[in-house]
C-alpha positions as CSV (number, residue, x, y, z in Angstrom):
1,M,66.0,-178.1,41.3
2,D,64.1,-177.1,38.1
3,Y,62.2,-173.8,38.3
4,L,59.3,-172.8,36.1
5,P,59.2,-169.3,34.5
6,T,56.6,-167.0,36.0
7,P,53.6,-166.0,33.9
8,S,54.0,-163.3,31.3
9,G,57.7,-164.1,31.1
10,S,58.6,-162.4,34.4
11,T,61.3,-164.0,36.5
12,A,60.4,-162.2,39.7
13,D,59.2,-164.3,42.5
14,A,60.2,-167.6,40.8
15,R,59.2,-170.6,42.9
16,P,59.6,-174.4,42.6
17,R,56.7,-176.3,41.1
18,R,54.4,-177.8,43.7
19,P,51.7,-180.4,43.0
20,A,48.2,-179.1,43.1
21,R,46.4,-179.4,46.4
22,S,43.9,-182.2,46.2
23,K,40.2,-181.4,46.8
24,N,39.6,-184.8,48.3
25,G,41.4,-184.2,51.6
26,C,39.7,-184.0,55.0
27,L,37.8,-180.8,55.9
28,T,40.1,-180.1,58.8
29,C,43.2,-180.0,56.6
30,R,41.4,-177.8,54.0
31,R,40.4,-175.3,56.7
32,R,43.9,-175.2,58.0
33,K,45.3,-174.8,54.5
34,V,47.7,-177.7,54.7
35,R,48.2,-180.7,52.4
36,C,46.2,-183.8,53.4
37,N,47.6,-187.2,52.7
38,E,43.9,-188.4,52.4
39,E,44.3,-191.4,54.6
40,K,41.0,-192.5,56.1
41,P,39.5,-192.6,58.6
42,K,42.2,-190.3,60.1
43,C,44.8,-188.5,57.9
44,G,48.4,-188.0,58.9
45,H,48.1,-184.3,60.1
46,C,45.0,-185.0,62.2
47,S,46.5,-188.1,63.7
48,R,49.8,-186.3,64.6
49,L,48.2,-183.2,66.0
50,G,45.3,-185.0,67.8
51,L,42.6,-183.2,65.8
52,E,39.2,-184.7,64.8
53,C,39.4,-185.7,61.2
54,S,36.2,-184.9,59.4
55,W,35.4,-185.6,55.8
56,R,32.8,-184.6,53.3
57,Q,29.3,-186.0,53.8
58,S,29.3,-187.6,50.3
59,H,30.5,-191.2,50.7
60,S,32.1,-191.7,47.2
61,R,33.3,-189.8,44.3
62,A,30.6,-191.4,42.2
63,D,28.0,-189.9,44.5
64,S,29.6,-186.6,44.1
65,T,29.7,-186.9,40.3
66,S,26.1,-188.0,40.2
67,A,25.0,-185.1,42.4
68,S,27.0,-182.8,40.1
69,S,25.4,-184.1,36.9
70,S,21.9,-184.1,38.5
71,T,22.2,-180.4,39.2
72,N,23.2,-179.3,35.8
73,G,20.9,-176.6,34.5
74,N,19.4,-176.2,38.0
75,P,21.1,-173.2,39.7
76,I,19.2,-173.7,43.0
77,A,20.3,-177.3,43.2
78,S,23.8,-176.4,42.2
79,A,24.0,-173.8,45.0
80,T,22.7,-176.3,47.5
81,A,25.3,-178.9,46.4
82,A,28.1,-176.3,46.6
83,E,27.1,-175.4,50.2
84,T,27.2,-179.0,51.2
85,I,30.6,-179.6,49.8
86,D,32.2,-176.2,50.7
87,P,30.5,-174.5,53.6
88,A,30.3,-170.8,53.5
89,P,32.7,-168.9,55.7
90,G,29.9,-167.8,58.0
91,A,29.5,-171.4,59.1
92,F,32.8,-171.3,61.0
93,F,33.1,-167.8,62.4
94,N,31.6,-166.3,65.5
95,Y,32.1,-162.8,66.7
96,G,30.4,-163.7,69.9
97,G,33.4,-165.8,70.9
98,L,37.1,-165.3,71.4
99,F,39.9,-167.9,71.0
100,A,40.1,-171.6,70.8
101,E,40.1,-173.4,74.1
102,D,43.4,-174.3,75.8
103,S,42.4,-178.0,76.0
104,S,45.6,-178.9,77.7
105,L,44.7,-176.9,80.7
106,T,42.3,-179.5,81.9
107,T,44.7,-182.3,81.8
108,S,46.8,-183.1,84.9
109,S,48.3,-186.6,84.4
110,S,51.7,-187.1,83.0
111,A,50.5,-189.7,80.5
112,S,48.0,-187.2,79.0
113,W,50.7,-184.5,79.1
114,L,53.0,-186.4,76.8
115,A,50.1,-187.4,74.7
116,G,49.4,-183.8,74.1
117,G,50.5,-183.8,70.5
118,M,51.0,-180.1,70.6
119,A,53.8,-180.1,68.0
120,S,56.1,-182.2,66.0
121,F,59.8,-181.5,65.8
122,S,59.7,-182.6,62.2
123,D,57.1,-180.0,61.4
124,P,58.8,-176.6,61.6
125,V,55.5,-174.8,61.6
126,S,53.7,-176.7,64.3
127,F,56.8,-177.1,66.3
128,G,57.9,-173.5,66.1
129,L,54.5,-171.8,66.2
130,G,52.0,-174.4,67.3
131,A,49.1,-175.5,65.2
132,Y,47.4,-172.3,64.4
133,S,43.8,-171.8,65.7
134,P,41.7,-168.8,65.2
135,L,41.1,-166.2,67.9
136,F,37.7,-165.3,66.5
137,E,34.9,-167.3,64.9
138,Y,32.3,-165.5,62.9
139,H,28.6,-166.5,62.7
140,P,26.9,-163.5,61.1
141,S,23.3,-163.1,62.2
142,P,20.6,-162.4,59.6
143,S,20.2,-158.9,61.0
144,S,23.9,-158.1,60.9
145,S,24.8,-154.7,59.9
146,G,27.8,-152.5,59.5
147,P,31.0,-153.2,57.5
148,V,31.0,-156.9,58.2
149,A,27.5,-157.3,56.9
150,A,28.2,-155.1,54.0
151,A,31.2,-157.2,53.0
152,G,29.0,-160.3,53.3
153,A,26.4,-158.8,51.1
154,A,28.9,-157.8,48.5
155,A,30.1,-161.4,48.4
156,A,26.7,-163.0,48.4
157,P,25.8,-165.3,45.5
158,G,24.3,-163.4,42.6
159,S,25.6,-160.0,43.8
160,G,28.5,-159.8,41.4
161,G,31.0,-160.2,44.2
162,G,32.4,-163.6,43.2
163,A,36.0,-162.6,43.1
164,Q,35.7,-160.8,46.4
165,R,33.9,-163.8,47.9
166,D,36.7,-166.1,46.8
167,S,39.2,-163.7,48.3
168,I,37.4,-163.6,51.6
169,R,37.1,-167.3,51.6
170,D,40.8,-167.8,51.0
171,Q,41.7,-165.4,53.7
172,Q,39.3,-167.0,56.2
173,A,40.4,-170.5,55.3
174,F,44.0,-169.6,56.1
175,T,43.1,-168.6,59.6
176,L,40.5,-171.2,60.1
177,L,40.6,-174.3,62.3
178,D,37.5,-176.2,63.1
179,V,37.4,-175.5,66.8
180,T,34.6,-177.8,67.5
181,S,36.6,-180.6,66.0
182,S,40.0,-179.9,67.5
183,T,39.0,-178.8,71.0
184,S,35.7,-180.4,71.7
185,S,35.7,-181.7,75.2
186,S,33.5,-184.6,74.1
187,S,36.2,-186.0,71.8
188,P,37.7,-189.1,73.3
189,P,41.3,-188.7,74.5
190,Q,44.0,-190.3,72.5
191,H,45.8,-193.1,74.2
192,H,49.4,-193.1,73.1
193,P,51.7,-196.1,74.0
194,P,53.7,-195.4,77.1
195,I,57.4,-194.7,76.9
196,A,59.3,-198.0,77.3
197,P,61.5,-198.3,80.4
198,D,64.5,-198.7,78.2
199,A,63.7,-195.7,76.0
200,S,66.7,-193.8,74.7
201,D,67.5,-190.3,75.6
202,D,66.5,-189.1,72.1
203,E,63.1,-190.8,72.5
204,L,62.5,-189.0,75.8
205,F,63.7,-185.7,74.4
206,H,61.3,-186.0,71.4
207,A,58.5,-187.0,73.8
208,F,59.1,-183.6,75.4
209,L,58.9,-181.8,72.0
210,N,55.6,-183.4,71.3
211,S,54.1,-182.7,74.7
212,G,51.3,-180.6,75.9
213,V,51.5,-178.2,78.9
214,P,53.1,-180.1,81.8
215,P,50.9,-180.6,84.9
216,I,53.0,-178.3,87.1
217,L,52.7,-175.4,84.6
218,I,49.0,-175.6,83.8
219,S,48.3,-172.6,86.1
220,V,50.7,-170.3,84.4
221,E,51.1,-171.5,80.8
222,T,48.6,-171.7,77.9
223,R,48.4,-173.7,74.7
224,V,49.5,-170.6,72.8
225,R,52.6,-170.0,74.9
226,W,53.8,-173.5,75.5
227,P,54.9,-174.4,71.9
228,C,56.9,-171.2,71.9
229,M,58.6,-172.1,75.1
230,K,59.3,-175.6,73.9
231,R,61.0,-174.1,70.8
232,T,63.1,-171.9,73.2
233,L,64.1,-174.8,75.4
234,A,64.9,-176.9,72.3
235,S,67.1,-174.1,71.0
236,M,68.8,-173.8,74.4
237,S,69.4,-177.5,74.5
238,R,71.3,-177.3,71.2
239,S,73.9,-175.1,72.8
240,S,73.7,-176.3,76.4
241,S,74.0,-180.1,77.1
242,M,73.0,-179.5,80.7
243,V,69.6,-178.2,79.5
244,R,69.1,-181.2,77.2
245,S,70.1,-183.6,80.0
246,A,67.7,-181.8,82.4
247,I,64.8,-182.2,79.9
248,V,65.5,-185.9,79.5
249,T,65.5,-186.2,83.3
250,F,62.3,-184.2,83.6
251,V,60.4,-186.5,81.2
252,A,61.8,-189.7,82.7
253,V,60.7,-188.7,86.2
254,L,57.2,-188.0,85.0
255,F,57.1,-191.6,83.7
256,R,58.1,-193.3,86.9
257,D,56.4,-196.6,87.6
258,S,55.0,-195.3,90.9
259,D,54.7,-192.1,92.8
260,R,56.6,-193.8,95.7
261,E,59.6,-194.6,93.5
262,P,62.5,-192.7,95.1
263,H,64.6,-192.0,92.1
264,S,64.4,-191.4,88.4
265,R,65.3,-194.3,86.1
266,R,67.6,-191.8,84.4
267,T,69.9,-191.2,87.3
268,D,72.9,-191.1,85.0
269,I,71.4,-188.2,83.0
270,Y,70.3,-186.5,86.2
271,D,73.8,-186.7,87.6
272,K,75.3,-185.4,84.3
273,A,72.9,-182.3,84.3
274,A,73.6,-181.7,88.0
275,A,77.4,-181.8,87.5
276,E,77.2,-179.4,84.5
277,L,75.0,-177.1,86.4
278,A,77.4,-177.0,89.4
279,R,80.4,-176.3,87.0
280,T,78.6,-173.5,85.2
281,I,77.5,-171.8,88.4
282,E,81.1,-172.1,89.8
283,A,82.5,-170.7,86.6
284,V,80.1,-167.7,86.7
285,S,80.8,-167.2,90.3
286,V,84.6,-166.9,89.9
287,G,84.3,-164.8,86.8
288,T,85.7,-167.3,84.2
289,M,82.3,-167.4,82.4
290,E,80.0,-164.5,81.6
291,L,76.5,-164.8,83.1
292,G,75.0,-163.5,79.9
293,V,72.9,-166.1,78.2
294,E,74.0,-168.7,80.8
295,L,71.4,-167.3,83.2
296,Q,68.5,-168.7,81.2
297,N,70.3,-172.1,80.9
298,I,70.8,-172.1,84.7
299,L,67.2,-171.2,85.4
300,A,65.9,-173.8,83.0
301,T,68.1,-176.5,84.4
302,A,67.4,-175.5,88.0
303,F,63.6,-175.7,87.3
304,L,63.7,-179.1,85.6
305,L,66.0,-180.7,88.2
306,S,64.3,-179.2,91.2
307,Y,60.9,-180.3,90.0
308,S,62.3,-183.8,89.4
309,D,63.6,-183.8,93.0
310,L,60.3,-182.6,94.5
311,V,58.4,-185.3,92.7
312,T,60.8,-187.9,94.0
313,S,60.7,-186.4,97.5
314,R,64.2,-185.0,97.6
315,V,63.3,-181.6,99.0
316,D,66.7,-180.8,100.3
317,Q,68.3,-181.3,96.9
318,A,65.6,-179.3,95.1
319,N,66.2,-176.5,97.6
320,A,69.9,-176.5,96.9
321,Y,69.2,-175.9,93.2
322,L,66.8,-173.1,94.0
323,R,69.3,-171.5,96.3
324,E,72.0,-171.5,93.6
325,A,69.6,-170.3,90.9
326,F,68.6,-167.4,93.1
327,K,72.2,-166.4,93.7
328,M,72.7,-166.2,90.0
329,L,69.5,-164.2,89.6
330,Q,70.8,-161.7,92.1
331,M,73.8,-161.0,89.9
332,R,71.5,-159.6,87.2
333,K,69.4,-156.5,87.5
334,L,65.7,-157.3,87.3
335,S,65.2,-154.6,84.7
336,E,67.6,-156.4,82.4
337,L,65.8,-159.8,82.4
338,N,64.5,-160.9,79.1
339,M,61.1,-162.5,78.6
340,T,62.4,-166.0,78.6
341,E,64.1,-165.5,81.9
342,K,61.0,-164.0,83.4
343,R,58.9,-166.9,82.2
344,L,61.4,-169.4,83.7
345,I,61.3,-167.5,87.0
346,S,57.5,-167.7,87.0
347,W,57.9,-171.5,86.7
348,I,60.5,-171.7,89.4
349,R,58.2,-169.8,91.8
350,L,55.7,-172.6,91.4
351,I,58.3,-175.0,92.5
352,D,59.7,-172.8,95.2
353,A,56.3,-172.2,96.9
354,R,55.8,-175.9,97.2
355,A,59.4,-176.5,98.4
356,A,58.9,-173.8,101.1
357,S,55.8,-175.6,102.4
358,A,58.0,-178.8,102.7
359,G,60.8,-177.0,104.6
360,G,62.6,-175.2,101.8
361,E,63.8,-171.6,102.1
362,G,61.5,-170.0,99.6
363,F,64.1,-167.9,97.9
364,F,61.9,-166.9,95.0
365,V,58.6,-166.5,96.8
366,T,59.7,-164.5,99.8
367,N,60.9,-161.6,97.7
368,D,58.8,-159.0,96.0
369,N,59.4,-160.2,92.4
370,E,55.9,-161.3,91.3
371,N,55.5,-158.1,89.4
372,L,58.1,-159.3,86.9
373,Y,55.2,-161.0,85.1
374,A,53.0,-158.0,84.6
375,S,55.0,-156.6,81.7
376,D,53.3,-156.4,78.3
377,T,53.5,-159.4,76.0
378,L,54.4,-157.0,73.2
379,E,57.9,-157.0,74.8
380,S,58.2,-160.7,74.0
381,R,57.8,-159.9,70.3
382,S,60.2,-157.0,70.1
383,G,63.2,-159.1,69.8
384,A,61.7,-161.9,67.7
385,L,62.0,-160.2,64.3
386,D,64.0,-163.1,63.1
387,Y,60.8,-165.2,63.0
388,A,58.7,-162.5,61.3
389,S,58.9,-164.3,58.0
390,D,57.7,-167.6,59.4
391,P,54.3,-168.9,58.1
392,G,51.5,-167.7,60.3
393,Y,53.8,-165.6,62.5
394,D,51.6,-162.6,62.6
395,D,48.6,-164.7,63.4
396,L,50.4,-166.4,66.3
397,A,51.6,-163.0,67.6
398,I,48.1,-161.6,67.6
399,E,46.8,-164.8,69.3
400,E,49.4,-164.7,72.0
401,I,48.7,-161.0,72.7
402,L,45.0,-161.4,72.9
403,S,45.3,-164.6,74.9
404,D,47.4,-162.7,77.5
405,M,44.7,-160.1,77.8
406,L,42.5,-162.8,79.4
407,H,45.1,-165.1,81.0
408,R,47.7,-162.7,82.4
409,P,45.7,-160.9,85.1
410,G,44.8,-164.2,86.7
411,T,48.3,-165.5,86.4
412,V,49.8,-162.4,88.0
413,F,47.2,-162.7,90.8
414,F,48.3,-166.3,91.3
415,Q,51.9,-165.4,91.4
416,K,51.1,-163.0,94.2
417,V,49.3,-165.8,96.1
418,L,52.5,-167.8,95.8
419,S,54.4,-165.0,97.5
420,F,52.0,-165.3,100.5
421,M,52.6,-169.1,100.6
422,G,56.3,-168.4,101.0
423,R,55.7,-165.7,103.6
424,I,53.5,-167.9,105.7
425,A,55.9,-170.9,105.5
426,K,58.8,-168.7,106.7
427,I,57.1,-168.2,110.1
428,D,56.3,-171.9,110.8
429,P,58.3,-173.9,113.4
430,W,60.4,-175.5,110.7
431,H,61.8,-172.1,109.5
432,R,62.2,-170.1,112.7
433,S,62.3,-170.4,116.5
434,R,58.9,-170.7,118.2
435,G,57.6,-171.2,121.7
436,T,58.8,-168.2,123.7
437,V,56.7,-165.1,124.4
438,K,59.0,-163.1,122.2
439,D,58.8,-165.6,119.3
440,E,55.0,-165.8,119.4
441,T,54.6,-162.1,119.7
442,E,56.7,-161.6,116.6
443,V,54.9,-164.3,114.7
444,M,51.5,-162.9,115.5
445,S,52.6,-159.4,114.5
446,L,53.8,-160.9,111.2
447,A,50.6,-162.9,110.8
448,N,48.5,-159.8,111.3
449,Q,50.4,-158.0,108.6
450,I,50.0,-161.0,106.2
451,T,46.3,-161.0,106.9
452,R,46.0,-157.3,106.0
453,D,48.1,-157.8,102.8
454,L,45.9,-160.8,101.8
455,Q,42.8,-158.6,102.2
456,K,44.5,-155.9,100.2
457,L,45.3,-158.4,97.4
458,Y,41.7,-159.4,97.1
459,S,40.7,-155.8,96.5
460,Q,43.1,-155.9,93.6
461,R,41.8,-159.1,92.0
462,P,41.2,-159.2,88.2
463,P,37.9,-157.7,87.2
464,L,36.9,-160.9,85.4
465,M,37.5,-163.1,88.4
466,D,34.2,-162.6,90.2
467,Y,32.2,-163.4,87.0
468,A,34.3,-166.5,86.2
469,I,34.0,-167.8,89.8
470,A,30.3,-167.3,89.8
471,G,30.0,-169.2,86.5
472,H,28.8,-166.2,84.5
473,L,31.5,-166.5,81.9
474,N,29.9,-168.5,79.1
475,R,29.5,-169.0,75.3
476,T,27.7,-165.6,75.0
477,H,31.0,-163.9,75.8
478,V,33.7,-166.3,74.6
479,I,33.9,-169.7,73.0
480,Q,32.5,-172.2,75.5
481,T,35.6,-174.3,75.8
482,L,37.7,-171.2,76.6
483,A,35.1,-170.1,79.0
484,A,35.3,-173.4,80.8
485,A,39.1,-173.2,80.9
486,L,39.2,-169.6,82.3
487,T,36.5,-170.4,84.8
488,Q,38.5,-173.4,86.1
489,N,41.7,-171.4,86.3
490,F,40.1,-168.5,88.2
491,R,38.4,-170.9,90.6
492,A,41.7,-172.6,91.3
493,Y,43.4,-169.2,91.8
494,A,40.7,-168.2,94.3
495,A,40.8,-171.5,96.1
496,N,44.6,-171.2,96.6
497,Y,44.0,-167.6,97.8
498,Y,41.5,-168.7,100.5
499,A,43.8,-171.6,101.5
500,C,46.3,-169.0,102.6
501,F,44.0,-168.0,105.5
502,I,43.8,-171.6,106.7
503,H,47.5,-172.1,106.3
504,L,48.2,-168.9,108.2
505,H,45.9,-169.8,111.1
506,R,47.5,-173.3,111.5
507,V,50.9,-171.7,111.5
508,A,50.4,-168.6,113.6
509,Y,47.3,-169.3,115.7
510,K,47.5,-173.1,116.1
511,T,45.9,-173.3,119.5
512,F,43.1,-170.8,118.8
513,P,39.6,-171.6,117.5
514,K,38.7,-170.8,113.9
515,T,38.4,-167.2,113.0
516,P,35.7,-165.8,110.7
517,E,38.3,-165.6,108.0
518,V,39.1,-169.3,108.4
519,L,35.4,-170.3,108.4
520,E,34.8,-168.2,105.3
521,A,37.9,-169.8,103.6
522,Q,36.6,-173.3,104.3
523,A,33.2,-172.4,102.8
524,K,34.7,-170.8,99.8
525,I,37.1,-173.7,99.0
526,K,34.2,-176.1,99.5
527,S,32.0,-174.2,97.1
528,L,34.7,-173.7,94.5
529,S,35.8,-177.4,94.7
530,R,32.2,-178.6,94.2
531,C,31.7,-176.3,91.3
532,M,34.9,-177.5,89.6
533,A,34.0,-181.1,90.2
534,N,30.5,-180.7,88.8
535,A,32.0,-179.0,85.7
536,L,34.4,-181.9,85.0
537,D,33.6,-185.2,83.3
538,P,33.1,-188.0,85.9
539,S,36.3,-189.7,84.8
540,E,38.3,-186.5,84.8
541,P,40.4,-185.7,87.9
542,M,40.5,-182.4,89.7
543,P,43.2,-180.2,88.3
544,G,46.5,-180.4,90.1
545,Q,46.6,-176.7,91.1
546,M,43.7,-177.5,93.5
547,L,45.8,-180.0,95.6
548,W,47.1,-177.4,98.1
549,A,43.7,-175.9,98.6
550,L,42.1,-179.3,99.2
551,C,44.8,-180.2,101.6
552,M,44.2,-177.0,103.7
553,W,40.4,-177.5,103.6
554,A,40.7,-181.1,104.7
555,S,43.0,-180.2,107.7
556,E,40.2,-178.1,109.2
557,E,37.1,-180.1,108.1
558,D,35.0,-181.7,110.8
559,D,32.3,-183.3,108.7
560,P,33.1,-187.0,108.1
561,A,31.2,-187.0,104.7
562,E,33.2,-183.9,103.5
563,R,36.4,-185.5,104.7
564,L,35.7,-188.6,102.7
565,W,34.9,-186.6,99.6
566,I,38.1,-184.6,99.9
567,L,40.3,-187.7,100.4
568,S,38.6,-189.5,97.5
569,T,39.0,-186.5,95.2
570,I,42.7,-186.2,96.1
571,R,43.3,-189.9,95.5
572,G,41.7,-189.4,92.1
573,M,44.3,-186.9,91.2
574,K,47.0,-189.5,91.4
575,S,49.6,-189.6,88.6
576,S,53.3,-190.2,88.3
577,A,53.7,-186.4,88.2
578,S,52.1,-186.0,91.6
579,N,52.3,-187.3,95.1
580,A,48.5,-186.9,95.6
581,H,48.0,-190.5,96.8
582,I,50.6,-190.4,99.5
583,L,49.3,-186.9,100.5
584,A,45.9,-188.4,101.0
585,D,47.4,-191.0,103.3
586,V,49.1,-188.3,105.3
587,L,45.9,-186.2,105.6
588,E,44.0,-189.3,106.8
589,E,46.5,-189.8,109.6
590,V,46.5,-186.1,110.4
591,L,42.7,-186.1,110.8
592,R,42.8,-189.3,112.9
593,R,45.4,-187.7,115.3
594,Q,43.5,-184.4,115.5
595,D,40.3,-186.3,116.5
596,E,42.2,-188.2,119.2
597,Q,44.1,-185.3,120.6
598,H,41.4,-182.6,120.1
599,Q,43.9,-180.2,118.8
600,R,45.6,-179.4,115.5
601,V,48.5,-181.6,114.4
602,D,51.3,-180.4,112.2
603,I,51.1,-182.0,108.7
604,R,54.9,-182.1,108.2
605,S,55.4,-183.8,111.6
606,V,53.0,-186.5,110.4
607,M,55.0,-186.9,107.2
608,Q,58.1,-187.4,109.2
609,D,56.5,-189.9,111.6
610,T,54.8,-191.9,108.9
611,F,57.1,-191.8,106.0
612,H,60.3,-190.5,107.6
613,Q,60.6,-187.7,105.1
614,S,58.9,-184.4,104.1
615,F,57.6,-183.9,100.6
616,A,56.0,-181.1,98.6
617,V,52.4,-180.9,97.7
618,L,52.5,-181.6,94.0
């Protein structure tokens, strides 16, 4: 490659010649400081990343030339034209708001998950770091004062601060993404062609690399974190074929033709991943293989396979993977776990809580390990110095840290709720003996302790939670789209918390009338569900993390109109990544039997009677 000498004859920092960046590209690419291929109406970058592609208002170069010539000798007209073509930095920043919205959080279907367009494997920046979006937008008010206002005044036209203004503009353009274009909830969703039934393993793997946050992980992952975890999983798959096979299985299962289909169409890949996982665990157990980095490979594979099994109603097989993964975890001190392993465990806990409700053993959620996820995010960056030279690395690191400041308290709260789901499941008739005076006395004692612990947990809820639930978190505090995402998450966390009281009563006090705690839980879940439904677009389904709470509310609801609304809402959540439709059928039968028998009916018993199997609520 030919290199050009540096100015003034210096050879330092010699770089290859690059063509000049065109000034005719779309505004989105200009703000992101990337090269635009200038294809209209949607350029390559915007099409690939799912961004809104906006262009200058002038419709032709001739118009632009005409406007330029007409303003010669007229500084006021020239300034006006310049503002039209290149908006001032103040038009894009807002110190009243934090972050760009995690738009993937409001998507629950598997089709929209794979249409997420979060990254491209062929684009090392977007694949490795995610398309960068700013944490702060700045809209200075006319009365702004202080250092920011002073800097703006110094850079104002006619103030002699032209160089400084250009420098500020360059810096802001680097960190600028048009949030209203890329994350606006009013933008129509992109409809990507579905994966063909005969898609190759490579096609399925690349579909994963281009995906948004999977439905099951919406409650614990964010748009900022997910691209980093995809990079981690992709790196793991290069050295571990079982991880790659598990990823392919995971994607194939999410694109089943029906939520009643019993098996993935990639059974060969599933069997390969399962066999490799068994061999790896056996080798580690007998000491012929060091646990070392294999732990994260085992955890990742166990998560992907167990989720695939739960979606296809193979609870026993999912429970077997969870059991083996937990055995491997016990061989490592919790203090020695790295951030990737902690993140994978947080994913597995989501699966394990649902498996426990379907008869699983709840290995990960019946142990006090939810505090693993309260560690500072700075830890995740301490070992990542290899990436410090990546473009935009510092910006992403800051965004991830600040994002955690808002998301992590709620996530930790939800992880603790999952522990209660496991504890309650362990005292149901499917997990322990029931029926004798001794059994029932023990169960009621345990239930009383669980109730006290639940009340204690509520006293430790995140400070932001009450404001978000009440709908007080709005654009005056953070960017509106992020406010909506945080509000939705906190409401879902709270609904699952209140569902624990109903679950506990149906398990421990089945023959007793509703307690004040149960009545309050019903009212709270009803209120939260209605608020969430009102905040969603009419065509948008309720987020998947609400399914368990809706199920518990429905099982105790007496009002026919409310029952109809709940069942309709659950059926509207149907996707190939969920068993919502079949769950609605089960709930309908549960309510019919309860009305006939005038007593509570066990939901899992109805599953067995109706479908001859148990399945997790996903």
